[in-house]
DOPAGU-499958 format. One line per 2 residues: their letters; for each residue x, y, z of N, C-alpha, C. Coordinates in steps of 0.1 Angstrom, whole numbers, padded with zeros to 4 digits. Layout:
REM residues N
A> X/Y/Z/X/Y/Z/X/Y/Z; ...
END
This chain:
REM residues 300
MP> 0386/-0232/-0013/0377/-0238/-0004/0363/-0234/-0009; 0336/-0207/-0025/0329/-0210/-0024/0332/-0213/-0020
RP> 0300/-0223/-0044/0292/-0221/-0048/0293/-0216/-0040; 0321/-0225/-0072/0317/-0223/-0072/0319/-0223/-0073
NA> 0299/-0219/-0062/0289/-0216/-0066/0286/-0222/-0052; 0294/-0199/-0037/0296/-0205/-0038/0299/-0209/-0035
PS> 0308/-0230/-0045/0301/-0229/-0045/0306/-0228/-0040; 0323/-0220/-0002/0314/-0223/0004/0304/-0224/-0005
SR> 0299/-0225/0009/0298/-0221/-0005/0309/-0227/-0013; 0312/-0239/-0013/0322/-0246/-0021/0336/-0239/-0018
LA> 0337/-0234/-0007/0349/-0226/-0004/0351/-0217/-0016; 0339/-0212/-0020/0339/-0203/-0032/0343/-0210/-0044
GL> 0343/-0223/-0044/0346/-0230/-0057/0360/-0228/-0061; 0369/-0221/-0053/0383/-0219/-0057/0391/-0232/-0055
LL> 0386/-0241/-0047/0394/-0253/-0044/0390/-0265/-0052; 0379/-0264/-0059/0375/-0276/-0066/0383/-0278/-0079
AG> 0388/-0290/-0082/0396/-0293/-0094/0386/-0292/-0105; 0390/-0287/-0117/0381/-0287/-0128/0389/-0286/-0141
GC> 0392/-0273/-0144/0399/-0271/-0157/0389/-0267/-0167; 0385/-0254/-0167/0375/-0249/-0176/0380/-0250/-0191
LA> 0393/-0250/-0193/0398/-0250/-0206/0404/-0264/-0210; 0400/-0275/-0204/0405/-0288/-0207/0402/-0291/-0222
TP> 0412/-0296/-0229/0411/-0299/-0243/0408/-0314/-0245; 0401/-0317/-0256/0398/-0331/-0259/0411/-0340/-0259
AL> 0422/-0335/-0264/0434/-0342/-0265/0439/-0347/-0251; 0436/-0339/-0241/0440/-0342/-0227/0429/-0350/-0220
AA> 0418/-0352/-0226/0406/-0358/-0219/0405/-0373/-0221; 0413/-0379/-0229/0411/-0393/-0232/0411/-0402/-0220
MT> 0399/-0407/-0216/0397/-0416/-0205/0404/-0411/-0193; 0402/-0398/-0189/0409/-0393/-0177/0399/-0391/-0166
SS> 0403/-0395/-0154/0394/-0393/-0142/0401/-0384/-0133; 0394/-0376/-0125/0400/-0367/-0115/0391/-0367/-0103
YS> 0397/-0363/-0092/0390/-0363/-0079/0396/-0352/-0070; 0388/-0347/-0061/0393/-0338/-0051/0385/-0340/-0038
LV> 0392/-0338/-0027/0386/-0338/-0013/0391/-0327/-0005; 0382/-0319/0000/0386/-0306/0007/0379/-0304/0020
PI> 0386/-0307/0031/0380/-0303/0044/0383/-0288/0046; 0373/-0280/0051/0374/-0266/0052/0369/-0261/0066
YQ> 0374/-0250/0070/0369/-0244/0082/0369/-0229/0081; 0358/-0223/0084/0356/-0208/0084/0354/-0203/0098
FD> 0363/-0195/0103/0362/-0190/0117/0350/-0181/0119; 0345/-0180/0131/0334/-0172/0135/0338/-0157/0132
SD> 0328/-0150/0128/0329/-0135/0126/0316/-0128/0130; 0317/-0116/0133/0305/-0109/0138/0295/-0105/0128
LD> 0282/-0106/0132/0271/-0101/0123/0267/-0087/0127; 0262/-0079/0118/0259/-0065/0120/0249/-0063/0132
AG> 0239/-0071/0132/0229/-0070/0143/0233/-0076/0156; 0244/-0082/0157/0249/-0089/0169/0250/-0104/0167
GE> 0259/-0110/0174/0261/-0124/0173/0272/-0128/0163; 0275/-0141/0162/0286/-0145/0154/0281/-0157/0145
AG> 0288/-0160/0134/0285/-0171/0125/0298/-0176/0119; 0298/-0189/0117/0310/-0196/0110/0305/-0210/0107
YA> 0314/-0217/0100/0310/-0231/0096/0323/-0239/0094; 0321/-0253/0094/0331/-0262/0090/0324/-0271/0080
GV> 0332/-0277/0071/0326/-0285/0060/0336/-0293/0053; 0331/-0300/0042/0339/-0308/0033/0334/-0307/0019
LA> 0342/-0306/0009/0339/-0305/-0005/0345/-0318/-0011; 0337/-0325/-0019/0342/-0336/-0026/0337/-0336/-0041
SF> 0346/-0340/-0050/0342/-0341/-0064/0349/-0352/-0071; 0342/-0358/-0081/0348/-0368/-0090/0344/-0365/-0104
GR> 0353/-0366/-0113/0350/-0363/-0127/0357/-0373/-0136; 0350/-0375/-0148/0356/-0383/-0158/0354/-0377/-0172
LW> 0364/-0378/-0181/0363/-0372/-0194/0366/-0383/-0204; 0358/-0384/-0215/0361/-0393/-0226/0362/-0386/-0239
SL> 0373/-0389/-0246/0374/-0383/-0260/0365/-0390/-0269; 0356/-0383/-0276/0347/-0389/-0286/0354/-0390/-0299
DS> 0363/-0380/-0302/0371/-0381/-0314/0382/-0371/-0312; 0390/-0367/-0322/0401/-0358/-0321/0397/-0344/-0317
RS> 0384/-0341/-0319/0380/-0327/-0316/0369/-0325/-0306; 0364/-0336/-0300/0353/-0334/-0290/0355/-0344/-0279
AL> 0349/-0340/-0268/0350/-0348/-0255/0337/-0346/-0247; 0334/-0357/-0240/0322/-0357/-0231/0326/-0361/-0217
GL> 0320/-0354/-0207/0325/-0357/-0194/0313/-0359/-0184; 0316/-0363/-0172/0306/-0365/-0162/0313/-0360/-0149
RL> 0307/-0351/-0141/0312/-0346/-0129/0302/-0347/-0118; 0306/-0353/-0107/0298/-0354/-0095/0304/-0346/-0084
NF> 0296/-0339/-0076/0301/-0331/-0064/0292/-0333/-0052; 0298/-0333/-0041/0291/-0334/-0028/0297/-0324/-0019
DY> 0290/-0314/-0014/0294/-0304/-0005/0286/-0304/0008; 0293/-0302/0019/0286/-0303/0032/0291/-0291/0041
QD> 0282/-0284/0047/0286/-0273/0056/0278/-0275/0069; 0284/-0273/0080/0278/-0274/0094/0280/-0260/0100
WR> 0270/-0252/0100/0270/-0238/0104/0269/-0237/0119; 0276/-0227/0125/0275/-0223/0139/0270/-0209/0141
FD> 0260/-0207/0150/0255/-0194/0153/0256/-0192/0168; 0259/-0180/0172/0260/-0177/0187/0256/-0163/0190
DL> 0247/-0162/0200/0242/-0149/0206/0236/-0141/0195; 0227/-0146/0187/0221/-0139/0176/0211/-0129/0181
AG> 0212/-0117/0175/0202/-0106/0178/0193/-0105/0166; 0198/-0108/0154/0190/-0108/0142/0183/-0122/0139
FG> 0177/-0123/0128/0170/-0136/0124/0159/-0140/0134; 0154/-0130/0141/0144/-0132/0151/0149/-0140/0163
GA> 0162/-0140/0165/0169/-0147/0176/0170/-0162/0174; 0166/-0167/0162/0167/-0181/0159/0178/-0184/0149
DP> 0185/-0196/0151/0196/-0200/0142/0189/-0202/0128; 0193/-0195/0117/0186/-0195/0105/0187/-0209/0098
WG> 0198/-0216/0099/0200/-0229/0094/0212/-0236/0101; 0213/-0249/0098/0224/-0257/0105/0232/-0264/0095
QV> 0229/-0277/0092/0236/-0285/0083/0231/-0284/0069; 0239/-0280/0059/0235/-0277/0045/0243/-0287/0036
YR> 0235/-0293/0027/0241/-0303/0017/0239/-0298/0003; 0248/-0301/-0005/0247/-0298/-0020/0253/-0310/-0027
VG> 0245/-0316/-0036/0248/-0328/-0044/0245/-0325/-0058; 0255/-0325/-0067/0253/-0321/-0081/0258/-0331/-0091
LS> 0253/-0330/-0103/0257/-0337/-0115/0258/-0328/-0127; 0270/-0328/-0133/0272/-0320/-0145/0277/-0329/-0156
VP> 0274/-0325/-0169/0278/-0333/-0180/0284/-0323/-0190; 0297/-0320/-0189/0304/-0311/-0198/0306/-0317/-0212
YT> 0304/-0309/-0223/0307/-0314/-0236/0315/-0302/-0243; 0326/-0306/-0250/0334/-0296/-0257/0337/-0301/-0271
VT> 0338/-0291/-0280/0341/-0294/-0294/0350/-0283/-0299; 0360/-0286/-0307/0369/-0276/-0313/0366/-0275/-0328
TD> 0364/-0263/-0333/0361/-0261/-0347/0374/-0260/-0356; 0372/-0260/-0369/0383/-0258/-0378/0391/-0245/-0376
GG> 0383/-0235/-0371/0390/-0222/-0369/0397/-0221/-0355; 0397/-0232/-0348/0404/-0232/-0335/0396/-0228/-0323
WR> 0383/-0225/-0325/0375/-0221/-0314/0370/-0234/-0306; 0371/-0233/-0293/0366/-0244/-0285/0353/-0240/-0278
WG> 0342/-0247/-0282/0329/-0245/-0276/0326/-0255/-0265; 0320/-0250/-0255/0316/-0259/-0244/0302/-0257/-0239
LT> 0295/-0268/-0236/0282/-0267/-0230/0281/-0277/-0218; 0278/-0271/-0206/0277/-0279/-0194/0264/-0278/-0187
PT> 0255/-0287/-0189/0242/-0287/-0182/0245/-0293/-0168; 0238/-0287/-0158/0240/-0291/-0144/0227/-0292/-0136
VE> 0225/-0302/-0128/0214/-0303/-0119/0219/-0305/-0105; 0214/-0299/-0094/0219/-0300/-0081/0208/-0300/-0071
YA> 0210/-0307/-0060/0202/-0306/-0048/0209/-0297/-0039; 0202/-0287/-0033/0208/-0277/-0024/0198/-0275/-0013
GE> 0201/-0281/-0001/0191/-0279/0010/0197/-0282/0023; 0191/-0276/0033/0194/-0279/0047/0188/-0293/0051
SG> 0194/-0299/0060/0189/-0312/0065/0174/-0310/0069; 0165/-0318/0064/0151/-0317/0066/0143/-0309/0056
AR> 0151/-0304/0045/0144/-0297/0034/0137/-0308/0025; 0126/-0304/0019/0119/-0313/0009/0127/-0313/-0004
FS> 0130/-0326/-0008/0139/-0328/-0020/0134/-0320/-0032; 0121/-0321/-0035/0116/-0316/-0047/0116/-0300/-0047
DA> 0117/-0294/-0036/0118/-0280/-0034/0132/-0274/-0034; 0142/-0283/-0034/0156/-0279/-0033/0165/-0282/-0045
LE> 0159/-0282/-0057/0166/-0285/-0069/0170/-0272/-0076; 0182/-0272/-0081/0187/-0261/-0089/0192/-0267/-0103
YG> 0190/-0260/-0114/0194/-0265/-0126/0197/-0254/-0136; 0205/-0257/-0146/0208/-0247/-0156/0220/-0252/-0164
AN> 0227/-0243/-0171/0238/-0247/-0180/0248/-0235/-0181; 0260/-0238/-0185/0270/-0229/-0189/0273/-0231/-0204
LT> 0275/-0220/-0212/0279/-0220/-0226/0292/-0212/-0227; 0302/-0218/-0232/0315/-0211/-0233/0321/-0212/-0247
AA> 0330/-0202/-0250/0337/-0202/-0263/0351/-0196/-0259; 0361/-0204/-0264/0375/-0200/-0261/0384/-0203/-0273
RA> 0395/-0196/-0273/0404/-0198/-0285/0419/-0194/-0280; 0428/-0202/-0285/0442/-0199/-0282/0446/-0187/-0291
VR> 0450/-0176/-0285/0454/-0164/-0293/0469/-0165/-0296; 0476/-0172/-0288/0490/-0176/-0291/0493/-0188/-0282
PD> 0504/-0195/-0284/0507/-0207/-0277/0506/-0207/-0262; 0509/-0195/-0256/0509/-0195/-0242/0497/-0188/-0236
LT> 0487/-0184/-0244/0475/-0177/-0240/0462/-0181/-0246; 0453/-0186/-0238/0440/-0190/-0243/0430/-0181/-0236
LG> 0421/-0174/-0243/0411/-0165/-0238/0397/-0170/-0242; 0387/-0167/-0234/0373/-0170/-0238/0363/-0163/-0229
LG> 0350/-0165/-0233/0339/-0159/-0225/0329/-0170/-0223; 0322/-0169/-0212/0311/-0178/-0210/0299/-0171/-0203
VG> 0288/-0178/-0204/0276/-0173/-0197/0269/-0185/-0190; 0265/-0183/-0178/0257/-0193/-0171/0243/-0188/-0168
VY> 0233/-0197/-0170/0219/-0194/-0167/0214/-0205/-0158; 0209/-0202/-0146/0205/-0212/-0136/0192/-0207/-0129
YR> 0184/-0217/-0127/0173/-0216/-0117/0178/-0220/-0104; 0178/-0211/-0094/0185/-0213/-0081/0175/-0211/-0069
IE> 0165/-0219/-0069/0155/-0220/-0058/0148/-0206/-0056; 0137/-0205/-0063/0129/-0192/-0063/0136/-0181/-0069
ET> 0146/-0183/-0077/0153/-0172/-0084/0160/-0177/-0096; 0159/-0170/-0107/0166/-0173/-0119/0177/-0163/-0121
SA> 0190/-0167/-0123/0201/-0158/-0124/0209/-0161/-0137; 0215/-0151/-0142/0224/-0153/-0154/0237/-0144/-0151
FP> 0248/-0150/-0154/0261/-0142/-0152/0271/-0146/-0163; 0278/-0136/-0167/0290/-0138/-0176/0302/-0141/-0168
FI> 0312/-0148/-0174/0325/-0150/-0168/0336/-0151/-0179; 0348/-0149/-0174/0359/-0149/-0184/0367/-0162/-0182
LV> 0371/-0167/-0193/0380/-0179/-0194/0394/-0175/-0197; 0404/-0179/-0189/0417/-0175/-0192/0427/-0186/-0188
DW> 0436/-0189/-0196/0448/-0197/-0193/0460/-0191/-0199; 0468/-0184/-0190/0479/-0176/-0195/0492/-0180/-0188
RI> 0500/-0187/-0196/0513/-0191/-0191/0523/-0179/-0192; 0523/-0170/-0182/0530/-0158/-0183/0545/-0160/-0185
SD> 0550/-0171/-0178/0564/-0175/-0179/0565/-0190/-0176; 0577/-0196/-0175/0578/-0210/-0172/0573/-0212/-0158
RL> 0573/-0202/-0149/0570/-0204/-0135/0556/-0198/-0132; 0551/-0188/-0139/0540/-0180/-0135/0528/-0183/-0144
RL> 0516/-0186/-0139/0504/-0189/-0147/0492/-0183/-0140; 0483/-0177/-0149/0470/-0172/-0145/0459/-0180/-0151
SN> 0450/-0185/-0143/0439/-0194/-0149/0427/-0194/-0140; 0416/-0200/-0145/0404/-0203/-0137/0407/-0216/-0130
PS> 0405/-0215/-0116/0408/-0227/-0108/0397/-0237/-0108; 0385/-0234/-0112/0374/-0244/-0111/0363/-0241/-0121
PA> 0355/-0250/-0125/0344/-0247/-0134/0334/-0238/-0128; 0328/-0230/-0136/0316/-0221/-0131/0304/-0230/-0129
GP> 0296/-0227/-0119/0284/-0235/-0116/0273/-0226/-0111; 0263/-0232/-0105/0252/-0224/-0099/0256/-0213/-0089
SG> 0268/-0215/-0083/0272/-0205/-0073/0278/-0193/-0079; 0281/-0194/-0092/0287/-0182/-0098/0300/-0185/-0106
PA> 0306/-0174/-0111/0318/-0176/-0119/0329/-0183/-0112; 0338/-0189/-0121/0349/-0197/-0115/0360/-0189/-0108
GL> 0361/-0177/-0111/0372/-0169/-0104/0385/-0169/-0111; 0395/-0163/-0106/0408/-0163/-0112/0419/-0167/-0101
EL> 0429/-0173/-0105/0440/-0177/-0096/0454/-0175/-0103; 0463/-0169/-0096/0477/-0167/-0101/0486/-0177/-0093
RY> 0494/-0185/-0100/0503/-0195/-0094/0517/-0193/-0098; 0526/-0195/-0089/0541/-0194/-0091/0548/-0206/-0087
RL> 0555/-0213/-0095/0562/-0225/-0092/0576/-0222/-0087; 0579/-0228/-0075/0592/-0226/-0069/0602/-0237/-0074
DS> 0615/-0235/-0072/0625/-0244/-0076/0623/-0258/-0069; 0618/-0258/-0057/0616/-0270/-0049/0605/-0279/-0054
GW> 0597/-0274/-0064/0585/-0281/-0069/0572/-0277/-0062; 0573/-0269/-0051/0561/-0263/-0045/0556/-0252/-0054
EL> 0543/-0249/-0052/0536/-0238/-0059/0529/-0229/-0050; 0531/-0216/-0052/0524/-0206/-0044/0513/-0200/-0053
GI> 0501/-0197/-0046/0490/-0192/-0054/0482/-0182/-0046; 0475/-0173/-0054/0466/-0164/-0048/0454/-0163/-0057
GA> 0442/-0163/-0052/0430/-0163/-0060/0418/-0157/-0053; 0408/-0154/-0061/0395/-0148/-0056/0384/-0151/-0065
AY> 0371/-0150/-0060/0359/-0151/-0068/0348/-0146/-0060; 0337/-0143/-0067/0324/-0140/-0061/0315/-0152/-0061
RS> 0310/-0156/-0049/0301/-0168/-0048/0288/-0164/-0041; 0277/-0171/-0045/0264/-0169/-0039/0258/-0183/-0039
DR> 0256/-0188/-0027/0250/-0202/-0025/0236/-0200/-0020; 0226/-0205/-0026/0212/-0206/-0022/0208/-0220/-0019
FR> 0199/-0222/-0009/0195/-0235/-0005/0182/-0235/0002; 0174/-0246/0001/0161/-0247/0007/0163/-0250/0022
LD> 0155/-0244/0031/0156/-0246/0045/0147/-0257/0050; 0150/-0262/0062/0142/-0273/0068/0128/-0269/0068
RD> 0119/-0279/0064/0105/-0276/0064/0099/-0275/0078; 0107/-0280/0088/0102/-0279/0102/0110/-0270/0110
GP> 0119/-0261/0104/0127/-0252/0111/0121/-0239/0114; 0128/-0229/0119/0122/-0216/0123/0117/-0209/0111
FP> 0121/-0212/0099/0116/-0205/0087/0112/-0217/0077; 0101/-0223/0080/0097/-0236/0073/0097/-0235/0058
GG> 0105/-0243/0052/0106/-0243/0037/0111/-0231/0031; 0117/-0222/0038/0122/-0209/0033/0135/-0211/0025
VG> 0142/-0200/0022/0154/-0201/0014/0165/-0194/0022; 0177/-0200/0023/0188/-0194/0028/0198/-0191/0017
EH> 0206/-0180/0020/0216/-0176/0010/0228/-0171/0017; 0240/-0175/0012/0253/-0170/0017/0261/-0165/0006
RA> 0264/-0152/0006/0272/-0146/-0004/0285/-0141/0002; 0296/-0142/-0006/0309/-0137/-0001/0319/-0136/-0013
VP> 0330/-0129/-0010/0341/-0129/-0020/0353/-0134/-0012; 0356/-0147/-0014/0367/-0153/-0007/0380/-0150/-0015
VL> 0390/-0146/-0007/0404/-0144/-0012/0413/-0153/-0005; 0420/-0162/-0013/0427/-0173/-0008/0441/-0174/-0013
AS> 0451/-0176/-0004/0465/-0179/-0007/0467/-0194/-0005; 0476/-0200/-0013/0478/-0214/-0012/0492/-0218/-0014
LG> 0495/-0230/-0009/0508/-0236/-0011/0506/-0251/-0014; 0511/-0256/-0025/0509/-0270/-0028/0520/-0276/-0037
RE> 0519/-0289/-0039/0528/-0295/-0048/0522/-0309/-0052; 0526/-0314/-0064/0522/-0327/-0069/0532/-0337/-0063
LS> 0526/-0346/-0055/0535/-0356/-0048/0537/-0368/-0057; 0528/-0371/-0066/0529/-0382/-0076/0520/-0379/-0087
EG> 0520/-0388/-0097/0511/-0385/-0109/0496/-0385/-0105; 0493/-0392/-0094/0479/-0393/-0091/0475/-0386/-0078
LS> 0484/-0378/-0072/0482/-0372/-0059/0489/-0359/-0057; 0480/-0348/-0054/0485/-0335/-0051/0479/-0330/-0038
LR> 0487/-0322/-0031/0482/-0316/-0019/0484/-0301/-0020; 0474/-0294/-0014/0474/-0279/-0014/0468/-0274/-0002
LY> 0475/-0265/0006/0470/-0259/0018/0465/-0245/0014; 0454/-0241/0020/0448/-0228/0017/0445/-0220/0030
AG> 0447/-0207/0029/0444/-0198/0040/0439/-0185/0034; 0429/-0179/0040/0425/-0166/0034/0414/-0160/0042
VA> 0406/-0152/0035/0395/-0145/0042/0383/-0143/0033; 0371/-0145/0039/0359/-0142/0031/0354/-0128/0033
LA> 0354/-0120/0023/0351/-0106/0023/0337/-0104/0018; 0331/-0092/0022/0317/-0089/0017/0307/-0100/0019
SN> 0308/-0106/0031/0300/-0117/0034/0286/-0113/0038; 0276/-0120/0034/0262/-0116/0037/0254/-0129/0039
LR> 0245/-0129/0049/0236/-0140/0051/0222/-0135/0050; 0214/-0143/0043/0200/-0138/0039/0190/-0150/0041
VE> 0178/-0146/0046/0167/-0156/0048/0155/-0151/0040; 0149/-0159/0032/0137/-0156/0025/0126/-0166/0029
DE> 0113/-0162/0026/0103/-0171/0029/0102/-0181/0017; 0093/-0190/0018/0092/-0201/0008/0090/-0197/-0006
DG> 0085/-0184/-0008/0083/-0179/-0021/0094/-0169/-0026; 0105/-0168/-0018/0116/-0160/-0022/0115/-0145/-0018
RR> 0106/-0142/-0008/0105/-0129/-0003/0114/-0127/0009; 0122/-0116/0009/0132/-0114/0019/0125/-0112/0033
LY> 0131/-0119/0043/0127/-0118/0057/0138/-0111/0065; 0151/-0116/0063/0162/-0111/0071/0174/-0110/0062
DE> 0183/-0100/0064/0195/-0098/0056/0205/-0092/0066; 0216/-0100/0068/0227/-0096/0077/0240/-0096/0071
DR> 0247/-0084/0071/0261/-0084/0067/0270/-0090/0078; 0281/-0095/0074/0290/-0102/0083/0304/-0097/0081
DP> 0311/-0096/0092/0325/-0091/0091/0334/-0101/0084; 0346/-0097/0079/0355/-0106/0072/0358/-0118/0081
AA> 0358/-0130/0075/0360/-0142/0083/0372/-0150/0077; 0381/-0153/0086/0393/-0161/0082/0389/-0175/0079
MV> 0396/-0182/0069/0392/-0195/0065/0405/-0203/0061; 0404/-0216/0063/0416/-0225/0060/0410/-0237/0054
GL> 0418/-0244/0046/0414/-0257/0040/0426/-0264/0035; 0424/-0277/0032/0434/-0286/0027/0428/-0294/0015
MV> 0434/-0293/0003/0428/-0300/-0008/0437/-0312/-0012; 0431/-0324/-0012/0438/-0336/-0018/0431/-0339/-0031
SG> 0439/-0339/-0042/0434/-0341/-0055/0443/-0349/-0064; 0438/-0353/-0075/0447/-0360/-0085/0439/-0365/-0097
RF> 0446/-0371/-0106/0441/-0377/-0118/0446/-0391/-0120; 0438/-0399/-0127/0442/-0413/-0129/0435/-0418/-0142
END
């Protein structure tokens, strides 16, 4: 369910279909999509009051093989969160934000060298803002650079670095790429591409005899967004950070349709408000929050 990146924060980006280690051979004229309604239950804030949100994450991607060793892609994402605040004592007694939108475009490029190294470059630009935010003040942009190699037929490992301007802040973060088929049933991998919200995270999945798959995953996400220019913190910056830990149950219903149910908890959650120049105004820790989601995804 992040942004991510995250992204909730893109349900932490754990729910978005991606495939950080997709190969050109698998990319020939392939399209993918995902739609994820999510709900995060209310939990207490340190200074008093509660916060939670409901939302939806949507993505569409397409990959084209340029030749036997390289591929170029296009990925669009749309994320929406509708936040709830109740009985606040912090944030000056005002709801810090309400409806938050994130719309992004990424262009991943991969190439495989003679030595078997797979290099990837993914530039990204996103709008991240509350309803009423000024468009030109709510843009984030940057890129990921990755390098990965198959160390044996069942194990691919790599490293990546992301560098992004994230609304009055520039951040850089390393992340690990892994695709390890531990057995015919058990697999450890990155569940989504890394983006402005942070690293892609890790997920362990186990395939049952019935065709269903069990999974458990986690990631660190940090979503920043521009606030309403007419709100209680005009043109300021909101940020939500958390470590979502999610269990899942899913299966592929057909070649073009998969369903996956998610349930888990957002740990180490923090809500932050800055002024329009990125100076901190309020910072509130939040109790662990239960979260659920349903992902509909597929390829065609």
